N, C-alpha and C positions, 0 to 999 in steps of 0.2 A: 430423547429418541435414540435408539441404538444405531450406530453407524452401520448402514447396510452394504457399504462398499469399503471395507477397511484396507484401502491401498496404502502401503507405506510411501513415505516421501520419495519423489522422483521415480516412482514405478512406471509412470506413463512413458518416460523416456526409454526405460529399459525394455518396454514391450513394443517400441518402434512407432510412436506417434510423433511425427515430425513437428517441431515447433512447440510442443507441449512439455513443460517441465514437471507439472504435477497434476493429478486428477484425484478427486475424492468425492464422496457423497456428504452432503450437509443436511441437517446439523451434525456437527462432529465435536465431541467433548474437547479435543485438542485445540479447536479454533475458538471455543466459547470465551476463554479468558482474554483473547486478543482485543476484543472490543473495549473492555474496561482498562486495558493496559495503556492505551493512548488517551492522554488527558487533554480534552478540548472543552470549550464552552458547551454546555448542555444543548443550547439551541442549535449549534452547528451539527452536533451528532444527531439530534432528533430530526432536523431537516434532511440530513443525508439519508437516514433510515427511511423516512417517509417517501423521499424521491425514489429510492430503490424499490420500495413496496408498490408505489404507484405504477412503476413500469410493468409489473405483473398483473395488476388489477384493472388498469385502464386500456392498455394498448390492444388487447384482444377484443375489446368491445367498442372502441371509438376509431373511426376512420382517420388515417393519417392526413387526409385532406382537411380535417377539422383541427386536429392537434398533431403536428408532424413530429412525433417522438421517434427518436432513433434507438433508444435503449442504450444510451452512452452517458456515463458520469465521469467527469475528469477531476482528479484530486491533484492540485498543484501546490508546491511549496518547496522550501529549502531542503537540502539533504538532511536526514536525521530527524525529521519531524514525524516520522512514523506512518507515512502514506501507505506503504505496502501492508504493514500490520493492520492499519485501519481498514484497508480494503478487504483483507481476509476476515477480520472481525465483522465487517458490514455484511459480507456474504452469509456468514453463519447467523447473524441476527435477523437477516431477511428471511432465511429459511425457517427460523423459529417463529417469527411474526406471522408468516403466511401459513405456518403449520403444514408444510409440504416438503418432501425431499427435493433437494436441489443439487444438480451436478456442478461441481466447481472445477474449473480448468485454469491453470496458470501458464501463460505463454512465456516462452524463452525467446525474447526478441532477437538476441544476438546470434542465435542459431540460424536465423533466416537470411542474414547478410552473406553475400558472396562477391568475390572479385570477378567472377565469371559473368560475362554479359548475359542478361536475361534470367540468370538463375535466381536472383533475389525476387524478381517479379513472380516467377513460377512458385517459389516457396510461399510467398505471401498469399497468392491466389489459392494455393492448396490449403493453407491454414484456415483462411476465412471461408472460402467457398466450399471446402469439403469437410475438413476436420471439425470445425466449430459447428457448421450446419448439421453434420451427422449427429452430434450430441444434442443440439437444440431441438431437433425433430423428435427426440425421445422424451423430452420433458423440460421443465424449468432448468435453465442453465445460467450460471454467472461466470464470466471470464475475467480474469485479472490480466490486464495488459500493462505490465510495468514498463517504465521508460518508453512511453509511447512515441517520443520524438525520434527514437531509433528506427521506427517503421514509417511513421507519417511525417517525414522531414518537410520543412517549409521549402517548397519548390522555388519560391521567389529568391531564396538566399543561396541556392546551389551554385557552385563554381564548376569549372570544367575538370576538376580533379576527381579521382576515385570513381570512375564510371557514373557521372551525373545522369546520363540518359537512363541507365538502369535504375538508379535511385528514384528518379522522376517517375519512371514507369511503375515502380513498386508502390509509390505513394498513390498513383492513379488507380492501380489494381486494388489496393486496400480500400480506397474510397468507394469504388464501384461495388466491392464485396460487402462493405458495411451498409450501403444502400439496399442491396439485395437481402441481407440478413434482417434489416429493419422492416422490410415489407413482408417477409415470409415467416419470421419467427418472433412473435410478440412475447414469447416466454423466454427471451434471451436478454440478458443485461451484461454490458461490457463496462467494467470499471477500470479506467485508465489512470495511470499516475505519471507525473512528470516533475523533474527538478528544474526543467528549463522550458516552460510553456511558450516562451518567445521563439523557440526552435521548432514548434509544431506547425504544420501547414494550416493556414486559415480555414481551408475547407473542412478540415476535421473539427476545428474549434466550433465552426458554425453548426456542426451536426450534434454537438454535445447538448443533451437535455439540461444539464446543470454543471456548473463549474464551481468547485469548492476550494477555497484557499485554506490550506492547513498551516496555521501560524506557528511561529516560535512560541514556546511557553512564556507566559507572563509570570510575575512573582508568585501569584497564587498557584498556578499550575506547576511551577518549578518546585514549590514546597511539597505539593502532593507527590510529585515524581520522586523527590529525595526521600520522603517518608516511606513511599512504597518500596523503594530500593533497599532502604535500611530494614524495613520489616521483613523483606525477603531474605536478607543476609542474616537476620536474627534467627531464622530457622536453623542456620548452621552455627551461628555465634550468638547464643541467647543473651549475652551481656549487652548486646546492641538494642534490645527492646526499649530500654529507657531513653537512649539517644533518638530512636525512631519516633518517640512520642514527645520529645523535648520541644518546648516553645522556642528554644534558641535557633531552631532550623529556619525560622522566618528570616533571620538576618543572613544566613547562608544563601537562602533562595533569592533574596533581594540582590545579593552580590553576584548571583549567577544568571541574572536576566541577560539574554542575548545568546545563551547556549541552547542548542536543540535538545530534544528529549534523550537522544542517544548519548550526547556529551554529558548531560546531567547524571545519567546512571553511571557513566564512566568516571565522573568526578568523584563519586563515592569510593570507587576502586583506587583512583589517584590519591585520595586522602589517606588511604592505607599505606601509601609509599612515602609519606612525608617523614616518617620515623622508622628506624629499624625495628623497634618494638612492635609496631602495628603491621609491618611487613611480615614478621614472623607470626604474629597473633592478631589478626584483624579485629578480634573481639575487644581489643584495647582502644579502638578508634574513639576519638573525642571530638567535641564541637570545634576546638581549636584546629585540629587536623583538617576538618571540613572547610573552615574559614581560610586556612592557608591554601588549600587546594583550589578554592574558588578564586582567590586572588591570583594564583598562578595561571588559572584558566583564562581569566580576563586579560592577562598580560600576554596571552598567546603561548603559555607554557603547557603544563600537563592539564589534561581534561578527561 
């Protein structure tokens, strides 16, 4: 489907929508590849997509007294596991599965915080109560709420530093607004991500319809990521095609377990710095270079 709202990245901020980093219509060709970029077990991805689709097919037809869905999915996991990319890909896959245009909004959480008493609370209330609601009333909407712990802080762990009263009130305001959105807009889905789920307020956790743990790549996933990275580089350096298909990558992947997806892709770049020859011409990269880079990464060196 052709993108009916070809807004460039960050255009929402430039036209003055507080708290919104990006807005676009889905499906969007630039988002389509994101879903396959993140390597996860098929059952996790399928369950995630089905949960997102169910939000739009069930909530408008079934009373919340029967099934109290809030339209919230939480993706939790270590930094570098691809939660944000996965969320964007999920939004596009959902639009394609439902065969309907979806408005995508990406929240800029750090723009909501303020040291001025009461300002954070007002910003949060305006974002959820006005901005998101105004989009949701127009049709299916998916909101990416990255680093949700910056907005919905665990109130039980707040100290008396940095305006705790305001932070407390901002969390209260967000929870009230989320309840309002859940009851009024069944065509709204919020996909939240967090590197530190233990820092999120329990009341928000209880409102999530599903929580998905995004794991670090195992050996099989690491191999797929390494091959994908090398195949991508082979478009610029054709001599790497053979290395990208080599069975020897299994041993590199096994040695790389414990690295996240971002680190695995950077490992290939790090391997190009092992020798001067490969730094000048990455097309000369070898299996030995990758093995050495993996060893350094596991010792806390280059990655």
